[in-house]
C-alpha positions in Angstrom: 90.1 114.9 92.7 87.4 116.2 91.1 83.9 114.8 91.8 82.0 112.5 88.9 80.3 116.2 87.7 82.9 117.3 86.7 84.8 114.3 84.7 83.5 115.4 82.0 85.5 118.3 81.6 88.8 116.3 80.5 92.4 117.2 80.2 91.4 118.8 76.4 92.1 122.1 77.8 89.9 125.7 78.7 89.8 129.3 77.2 89.8 130.6 80.9 92.8 129.6 81.3 96.6 130.8 81.3 99.1 130.5 78.8 101.5 127.7 79.0 104.6 129.5 79.6 103.8 130.8 76.5 103.5 127.6 74.6 99.5 127.2 74.8 96.7 126.7 77.2 97.3 125.6 80.3 95.4 121.5 80.4 92.5 121.7 83.0 91.8 117.7 84.6 88.6 117.4 86.2 88.1 113.8 87.0 87.1 112.9 89.9 86.7 114.6 93.0 84.3 113.4 95.0 84.3 111.0 94.1 84.3 111.3 97.3 85.3 117.4 120.0 87.0 115.4 121.6 89.3 114.1 124.6 93.1 115.1 124.9 95.6 113.2 123.7 99.3 113.5 124.9 102.5 112.1 123.5 102.6 113.1 119.8 105.6 113.1 118.2 106.4 115.9 116.0 107.4 114.8 112.1 110.9 114.4 111.7 112.5 116.8 108.8 113.8 114.9 106.0 117.5 115.0 106.1 119.0 117.2 102.9 120.0 113.9 100.8 118.7 111.1 102.3 116.5 108.6 100.3 114.0 107.8 102.6 110.4 108.4 102.0 109.2 110.2 105.1 105.7 110.6 104.0 103.6 107.3 103.4 100.2 107.6 103.7 97.1 107.9 102.3 93.7 109.9 102.7 90.8 108.0 104.3 88.3 110.4 104.7 85.3 108.2 103.8 86.5 106.0 106.4 83.8 106.4 108.8 80.9 106.4 106.7 81.5 103.2 105.3 82.1 101.6 108.7 78.6 103.2 109.2 77.1 100.7 106.2 78.7 97.9 107.8 81.5 97.7 105.8 85.0 96.1 107.3 88.5 95.8 106.4 90.8 92.7 106.2 94.7 92.5 106.5 96.8 90.4 103.9 96.6 87.8 106.1 92.8 87.8 106.2 92.4 89.5 110.1 89.6 92.1 110.2 90.8 95.4 111.6 90.5 99.1 111.0 91.9 100.4 107.5 93.6 102.9 109.3 95.7 100.0 111.0 96.2 98.2 108.2 98.1 100.7 106.8 99.8 101.5 109.5 100.8 98.5 110.5 102.1 98.4 106.6 104.4 101.3 107.0 102.0 104.3 106.3 103.2 107.2 108.3 101.0 110.2 107.8 96.7 110.4 107.0 95.4 113.0 105.2 91.9 114.4 106.3 89.7 116.0 104.1 87.4 118.6 105.8 84.2 120.5 104.9 82.7 123.4 106.3 78.9 122.7 106.1 78.4 119.2 104.4 75.4 116.6 103.6 74.7 115.1 106.8 77.4 112.6 107.3 80.1 113.7 105.6 83.8 114.8 106.9 82.8 118.3 108.8 85.0 119.5 111.4 83.5 116.9 113.9 84.2 114.2 112.0 87.4 115.4 111.2 89.1 115.7 114.5 87.0 112.3 115.6 89.2 110.8 112.3 92.2 112.7 113.9 92.3 111.0 117.4 92.1 107.4 115.3 95.0 108.3 113.3 96.6 109.4 116.1 96.0 105.8 118.0 97.6 104.1 114.9 100.7 106.3 115.3 100.0 108.3 112.3 100.4 111.9 111.6 98.1 114.8 110.7 97.9 115.9 106.9 95.0 118.5 107.2 92.8 119.2 103.6 90.6 122.2 104.3 88.5 122.5 101.1 87.3 125.7 102.3 83.8 124.7 100.8 80.6 123.3 102.1 81.4 120.3 99.7 83.8 119.2 97.1 86.5 121.4 95.3 88.7 121.0 92.3 90.1 122.8 89.4 86.4 122.9 87.6 84.6 124.6 91.2 85.7 126.1 94.2 82.6 128.0 95.3 82.1 129.7 98.2 80.8 128.4 101.5 77.2 129.8 102.3 76.7 132.5 105.2 80.9 133.4 104.2 81.3 136.9 103.2 81.6 137.6 99.3 84.0 141.1 99.3 88.1 140.3 100.0 88.5 141.9 103.1 85.8 140.1 104.7 86.6 136.8 103.0 90.2 137.3 104.0 89.6 137.6 107.7 87.2 135.2 107.9 89.5 132.3 105.9 92.1 133.7 108.3 90.1 132.8 111.3 88.3 129.5 109.9 92.0 128.1 109.6 93.4 129.3 112.8 90.5 127.8 114.7 90.5 124.5 112.5 94.3 123.8 113.4 93.6 125.1 117.1 91.0 122.6 117.4 93.3 119.6 116.1 96.7 120.7 118.5 93.9 121.3 121.5 92.7 117.4 121.3 96.7 116.7 121.2 96.9 115.6 117.2 98.1 119.0 116.2 98.5 118.8 112.3 101.7 118.2 110.3 101.2 119.4 107.1 98.0 122.1 106.1 97.4 122.2 102.3 96.2 125.4 101.9 92.5 124.3 99.9 92.2 121.6 97.4 93.7 120.9 93.8 94.0 125.1 93.4 95.3 125.5 90.2 92.6 127.7 89.5 92.2 129.7 92.8 89.7 129.5 95.6 86.8 130.8 97.0 85.3 132.0 93.6 84.7 134.1 92.1 86.8 136.5 94.7 89.7 134.4 94.4 88.9 132.7 90.8 91.8 132.8 89.1 90.9 132.5 85.4 87.5 133.6 85.2 85.3 133.9 82.3 86.4 137.5 81.8 89.9 136.5 80.9 91.4 138.1 83.6 93.9 136.3 86.4 93.1 137.3 90.2 96.2 136.2 91.3 96.2 139.7 93.8 92.8 137.8 94.7 94.0 134.6 95.2 97.1 135.0 96.6 95.3 137.4 99.6 93.4 134.2 100.3 96.2 131.8 100.6 98.2 134.2 102.6 95.0 135.2 105.3 95.2 131.1 105.8 98.7 130.7 105.9 98.9 133.6 108.8 95.4 131.4 110.5 97.1 128.0 110.3 100.1 129.2 111.9 98.2 131.2 114.7 96.4 128.4 115.4 99.4 126.0 116.1 101.0 128.6 118.8 104.8 127.0 119.2 104.4 123.9 117.0 103.7 126.1 113.6 102.8 123.4 111.0 104.1 123.0 107.2 102.4 124.3 104.7 101.9 123.0 101.3 100.2 124.2 97.8 98.3 121.2 96.3 97.5 121.4 92.7 96.6 118.4 90.2 99.5 118.7 87.6 102.0 115.7 88.2 103.3 115.5 84.8 102.6 118.7 83.7 105.9 120.7 84.0 104.5 124.1 82.3 101.7 124.1 83.5 103.2 123.6 87.3 105.9 126.5 86.2 103.1 128.6 85.1 101.7 128.1 89.0 104.5 128.2 91.2 106.0 131.0 89.5 103.2 133.5 90.1 103.2 132.1 93.5 107.1 132.6 94.0 106.5 136.2 92.0 103.8 137.4 95.1 105.9 136.1 98.2 103.4 133.5 99.1 105.4 131.2 102.0 105.0 127.7 101.8 106.8 124.7 102.2 105.7 121.7 100.5 104.5 121.5 96.4 101.8 119.0 96.3 100.6 117.5 93.3 98.0 115.2 92.6 99.2 112.4 90.0 96.8 110.0 88.1 98.5 108.3 85.4 95.2 108.9 83.4 94.9 111.9 83.6 98.7 113.5 84.2 100.8 111.2 82.1 103.4 109.0 82.9 105.6 108.4 85.4 108.3 109.7 83.2 106.4 113.2 82.9 106.3 112.8 86.8 109.6 112.7 87.5 111.1 115.4 85.1 108.1 117.8 86.6 109.5 117.1 90.2 113.0 117.4 89.5 112.5 121.1 87.8 110.2 122.0 90.6 112.7 121.1 93.4 115.7 122.8 91.2 113.2 125.4 90.2 111.4 127.0 93.9 113.9 125.1 96.5 111.2 123.2 98.0 110.1 119.7 98.6 108.0 117.8 96.6 104.5 115.2 97.7 102.4 113.6 95.7 99.5 114.9 97.6 96.8 112.2 95.6 96.9 109.1 93.7 95.4 106.0 92.7 96.0 103.3 90.4 93.1 100.4 88.7 93.6 97.0 90.5 90.4 95.7 88.1 88.3 97.5 84.9 85.4 95.6 86.8 82.5 97.9 88.7 81.7 97.0 92.4 78.3 99.0 93.0 76.2 99.7 89.5 77.2 103.4 89.5 79.6 103.4 86.3 83.4 103.7 87.5 85.9 106.8 86.2 88.2 104.5 84.6 85.9 101.4 82.7 89.0 100.7 80.4 92.6 100.6 80.0 93.2 103.2 77.3 94.2 106.2 79.1 96.7 104.3 81.5 99.8 105.3 79.6 102.9 102.8 80.8 99.5 99.9 81.0 101.9 97.4 79.4 103.8 97.4 82.6 101.4 97.7 85.0 98.2 96.3 84.0 94.8 96.8 85.7 95.4 94.0 88.2 96.5 93.3 91.7 99.7 92.8 90.9 100.3 95.6 88.3 98.7 98.2 90.7 101.0 96.6 93.6 103.8 97.9 90.4 103.0 101.1 89.9 103.2 101.8 93.6 106.5 100.7 93.3 107.5 102.8 90.7 106.1 105.9 91.8 108.2 105.3 95.4 111.0 105.1 92.9 110.6 108.2 91.3 110.1 109.4 94.6 113.4 108.5 96.1 115.3 109.5 93.3 114.1 112.9 93.6 117.5 115.7 94.0 118.9 116.0 97.5 116.2 114.0 99.2 113.7 116.2 98.1 111.0 113.7 97.3 108.8 113.6 100.6 106.7 110.1 99.4 102.6 110.3 98.2 99.2 109.9 100.0 96.9 107.5 98.0 93.8 108.5 97.2 90.7 107.3 99.4 92.4 104.0 99.1 89.2 102.3 101.4 86.4 103.6 99.6 85.0 100.4 98.3 81.1 100.2 97.5 78.9 101.1 100.3 78.9 104.9 100.2 78.5 107.5 97.3 80.1 110.4 96.7 77.3 112.6 97.1 73.7 111.3 98.9 72.1 108.6 96.9 75.0 108.5 94.6 78.0 105.4 94.0 81.1 105.1 94.0 82.6 105.6 91.0 86.6 104.8 92.0 85.9 101.2 93.7 88.7 100.0 91.6 91.2 102.3 92.4 91.2 101.2 95.8 93.7 99.7 97.9 91.3 97.4 99.1 89.1 94.9 97.1 85.3 95.4 97.0 85.2 92.8 99.6 87.0 94.8 101.8 90.4 92.6 101.6 93.8 94.2 101.3 95.6 94.1 98.1 99.5 93.6 97.7 99.8 97.4 96.4 99.8 98.2 100.8 103.6 97.0 100.7 104.5 100.4 99.2 103.6 101.7 102.3 106.5 99.7 103.7 109.3 101.5 106.3 112.4 102.3 104.0 
């Protein structure tokens, strides 16, 4: 998700984005980014490959990267029966199979750097969850509106590519060394407009398109991820923010394929308030698996369970006008649960069993921690726990097939 700072750059398009397969500018969602060391572990089971033609969703999980910070300020979570339990265990008991972990290079104190990410991985492992690693390749939030190079990193392409390779290698190696190997690695976060700006910025203000530089950096990170994993290479996901935007998705991945970037999974952010209806999502995902021969994963999603605000910090979604299926899925706990059930139906219907599943974005991020120091939580009505930490009915969407 994009940061609140980017929320005002709406999906109206940008003069710096490329044509949508010859039919107009690529729309640019900039919404909710922010929003916001270890003991050796053994016995971690590898994720089974999804059988072709199966309708089972092998990936059912969530990004819970704010969880330690929330616990540190006293937030607790309760399951549907009212029992106090860690949030990741509540989701795992509901049937979740994966946890996504965000990693920043040098974020503000308390936010998820490598050390905190490794601790989260050990917790996920103890709950039986596999790992999706989400390195932002930034010191803090990265999304389609911003992808700055970390302070202290090189700023020329050859040196920066080598830094991306070694950084990714060492990061993935650290997870493997503590017995929590990464199953899926994202190459950056919502990389629709490139990474590591300005070197890998796809659509800079001068109107150029730096596909060569961008894909050079991607390939360096992919090489590093495979080197760090050793004999158990992770699956590589390329994650963009075009869930229901078919033309934009084709533009991006046509260029990726033309430049021979090796990857395994097409990842999409899908927030219906910015990316269209579930029918739009279904059309786009169906096209992708046919056009590229790759499985698809909804790598980020969420939906409001209320239009109320829990912390006095204005939420990104304050009315239902932008929800395309609001009559089917009102902003209530039941409406949110219905949305997740319909999303499951879309994914299980992807041709050839190529719909891997979904990852909810920060469903535990109830009031208590801001998207940056001193700020609030702008999506506390998009969680799967209410303002007091009680699980909402939508967690049943993690159930086993």
